[in-house]
C-alpha positions as CSV (number, residue, x, y, z in Angstrom):
1,M,-56.9,-61.1,-21.4
2,V,-54.6,-63.6,-22.9
3,D,-57.6,-65.3,-24.7
4,S,-58.7,-61.9,-26.2
5,F,-55.1,-61.3,-27.3
6,H,-55.1,-64.7,-29.0
7,S,-58.4,-64.0,-30.7
8,T,-57.5,-60.5,-32.0
9,I,-53.9,-60.8,-33.0
10,T,-53.5,-63.7,-35.3
11,S,-51.1,-62.5,-38.0
12,Y,-48.1,-60.2,-38.2
13,P,-46.2,-58.6,-41.1
14,G,-43.8,-61.0,-42.8
15,G,-46.0,-64.0,-42.4
16,T,-45.4,-64.5,-38.7
17,T,-48.5,-65.8,-37.0
18,L,-49.4,-66.3,-33.4
19,S,-52.6,-68.0,-32.6
20,A,-54.1,-70.7,-30.4
21,A,-54.0,-73.1,-33.3
22,N,-50.2,-73.0,-33.4
23,T,-49.8,-73.8,-29.7
24,I,-51.0,-76.7,-27.8
25,Q,-51.5,-74.7,-24.6
26,P,-52.4,-71.0,-24.0
27,L,-49.4,-68.5,-24.3
28,T,-48.2,-66.7,-21.2
29,L,-47.3,-63.0,-21.1
30,E,-43.6,-63.8,-20.9
31,E,-43.7,-65.9,-24.0
32,I,-45.6,-63.1,-25.9
33,S,-43.1,-60.4,-24.7
34,E,-40.2,-62.6,-25.7
35,H,-41.7,-63.2,-29.1
36,V,-42.3,-59.5,-29.6
37,R,-38.8,-58.6,-28.5
38,T,-37.3,-61.1,-30.9
39,H,-39.2,-59.9,-34.0
40,I,-39.8,-56.2,-33.3
41,G,-36.8,-55.0,-35.2
42,Q,-37.7,-57.0,-38.2
43,W,-41.3,-55.9,-38.1
44,L,-40.4,-52.2,-37.8
45,A,-37.8,-52.5,-40.6
46,E,-40.4,-54.1,-42.9
47,E,-42.9,-51.3,-42.2
48,S,-40.1,-48.6,-42.8
49,L,-40.6,-47.5,-39.2
50,A,-37.0,-48.3,-38.4
51,K,-33.8,-49.3,-40.2
52,P,-32.2,-52.7,-40.0
53,P,-29.7,-53.1,-37.2
54,A,-26.7,-53.1,-39.6
55,V,-27.8,-49.9,-41.2
56,Y,-28.5,-48.4,-37.8
57,E,-25.1,-49.4,-36.6
58,I,-23.4,-47.9,-39.7
59,E,-25.3,-44.7,-39.2
60,L,-24.5,-44.7,-35.5
61,R,-20.8,-45.2,-36.3
62,E,-21.0,-42.3,-38.9
63,R,-22.6,-40.1,-36.3
64,M,-20.0,-41.0,-33.7
65,I,-17.3,-40.3,-36.3
66,R,-18.9,-36.9,-37.1
67,L,-19.3,-36.2,-33.4
68,E,-15.6,-37.1,-32.8
69,E,-14.6,-34.8,-35.7
70,E,-16.8,-32.1,-34.3
71,L,-15.3,-32.6,-30.8
72,K,-11.8,-32.5,-32.4
73,N,-12.7,-29.3,-34.2
74,Q,-14.0,-27.9,-30.9
75,R,-10.9,-28.9,-29.1
76,E,-8.8,-27.2,-31.8
77,L,-10.9,-24.1,-31.6
78,I,-10.6,-24.1,-27.8
79,K,-6.9,-24.6,-28.1
80,Q,-6.6,-21.8,-30.6
81,G,-8.7,-19.6,-28.3
82,F,-6.3,-20.5,-25.4
83,D,-3.3,-19.8,-27.6
84,L,-4.7,-16.4,-28.6
85,M,-5.5,-15.7,-24.9
86,E,-2.0,-16.7,-24.0
87,K,-0.5,-14.5,-26.7
88,R,-2.7,-11.6,-25.5
89,F,-1.6,-12.2,-21.9
90,E,2.0,-12.3,-23.1
91,A,1.5,-9.0,-24.9
92,V,-0.1,-7.5,-21.8
93,D,2.8,-8.8,-19.7
94,R,5.2,-7.2,-22.2
95,R,3.3,-3.9,-22.0
96,F,3.3,-4.0,-18.2
97,E,7.1,-4.7,-18.3
98,A,7.6,-1.8,-20.7
99,M,5.5,0.5,-18.5
100,S,7.3,-0.7,-15.4
101,A,10.7,-0.1,-17.1
102,E,9.5,3.4,-18.2
103,N,8.2,4.2,-14.8
104,N,11.5,3.0,-13.2
105,K,13.4,5.3,-15.6
106,R,11.2,8.2,-14.8
107,F,11.5,7.6,-11.1
108,E,15.3,7.3,-11.4
109,A,15.4,10.6,-13.4
110,M,13.1,12.3,-10.8
111,S,15.3,10.9,-8.0
112,A,18.5,12.1,-9.6
113,E,16.9,15.6,-10.2
114,N,15.6,15.7,-6.7
115,N,19.0,14.7,-5.3
116,Q,20.6,17.5,-7.4
117,R,18.1,20.0,-6.1
118,F,18.5,18.9,-2.5
119,E,22.3,19.1,-2.9
120,A,22.1,22.6,-4.4
121,M,19.6,23.6,-1.6
122,S,21.9,22.1,1.0
123,A,25.0,23.9,-0.4
124,E,23.0,27.2,-0.5
125,N,21.7,26.7,3.1
126,N,25.3,25.8,4.2
127,K,26.5,29.1,2.7
128,R,23.7,31.0,4.3
129,F,24.4,29.4,7.7
130,E,28.1,30.1,7.3
131,A,27.4,33.7,6.6
132,M,25.0,33.9,9.6
133,D,27.7,32.3,11.7
134,K,30.2,34.9,10.6
135,R,27.7,37.7,11.3
136,F,27.1,36.2,14.8
137,E,30.8,35.9,15.4
138,A,31.3,39.5,14.3
139,M,28.4,40.6,16.5
140,S,29.8,38.6,19.4
141,A,33.3,40.1,18.9
142,E,31.7,43.6,18.7
143,N,29.6,43.0,21.8
144,N,32.7,41.6,23.6
145,K,34.6,44.8,22.8
146,R,31.7,46.9,24.0
147,F,31.4,45.0,27.2
148,E,35.2,45.2,27.8
149,A,35.0,49.0,27.2
150,M,32.1,49.2,29.6
151,D,34.0,47.1,32.1
152,R,37.0,49.4,31.8
153,R,34.7,52.4,32.2
154,F,33.1,50.9,35.3
155,E,36.5,50.1,36.7
156,A,37.7,53.6,36.1
157,M,34.5,55.0,37.6
158,S,34.9,52.6,40.6
159,A,38.5,53.7,41.1
160,E,37.4,57.4,40.8
161,N,34.6,56.8,43.3
162,N,37.0,55.0,45.6
163,R,39.4,58.0,45.5
164,R,36.6,60.4,46.1
165,F,35.2,58.3,49.0
166,E,38.7,58.1,50.5
167,A,39.2,61.9,50.1
168,L,35.7,62.5,51.6
169,T,36.6,60.1,54.5
170,K,39.8,62.0,55.2
171,R,37.9,65.3,55.2
172,I,35.3,63.9,57.5
173,D,38.0,62.6,59.8
174,R,39.7,66.0,59.8
175,L,36.4,67.7,60.4
176,M,35.7,65.4,63.3
177,Y,39.2,66.0,64.8
178,W,38.7,69.8,64.5
179,S,35.2,69.6,65.9
180,L,36.4,67.5,68.8
181,G,39.3,69.9,69.4
182,I,37.0,72.9,69.2
183,T,34.5,71.3,71.4
184,M,37.1,70.3,74.0
185,G,38.8,73.7,73.8
186,T,35.5,75.5,74.2
187,G,34.6,73.3,77.1
188,S,37.9,73.8,78.8
189,L,37.6,77.6,78.3
190,V,34.1,77.5,79.8
191,V,35.3,75.5,82.7
192,A,38.2,77.8,83.2
193,A,36.0,80.9,82.9
194,L,33.6,79.4,85.4
195,K,36.4,78.7,87.8
196,V,37.7,82.2,87.5
197,L,34.2,83.8,87.9
198,L,33.2,81.6,90.8
């Protein structure tokens, strides 16, 4: 393979030659690859397939500079975007704070109004309960008077009944005495009549 390479490739662009006549001994693959690596840039530059290393380095630096500028622009745009987002978040925070303050004011107003309503309702209920208490007290006093009158009537009825029972008891006692006297008198008359007749 090395012999065929020697026989086919004998000249290169730019006057560089590589043949068996230039060497005393056959070339190895390492020597050939080293020779190609050494001269490839020059050969490609001469054939307009690549640019010289200096030009390539300049273009590479220009590209790097453009890339850095583009990255810088991107950073600035990203920073602007973040700044705008931060401003928007601040505006949203301010809106929430304003809404919170407004809601607090509304709740305070509602709380004050509810407190006034509850106080008015409590005062009205207190008045109603006081009126009910007065009515119950009046009813209780009236009932007490009625019960006292009923007690007096029952006491009077009880005293009257006691007098009547006492009078009835006396009449019954007198009746018993008379009955006993009559019975004894009749008995003694019967006994006396029997004694006389017998």
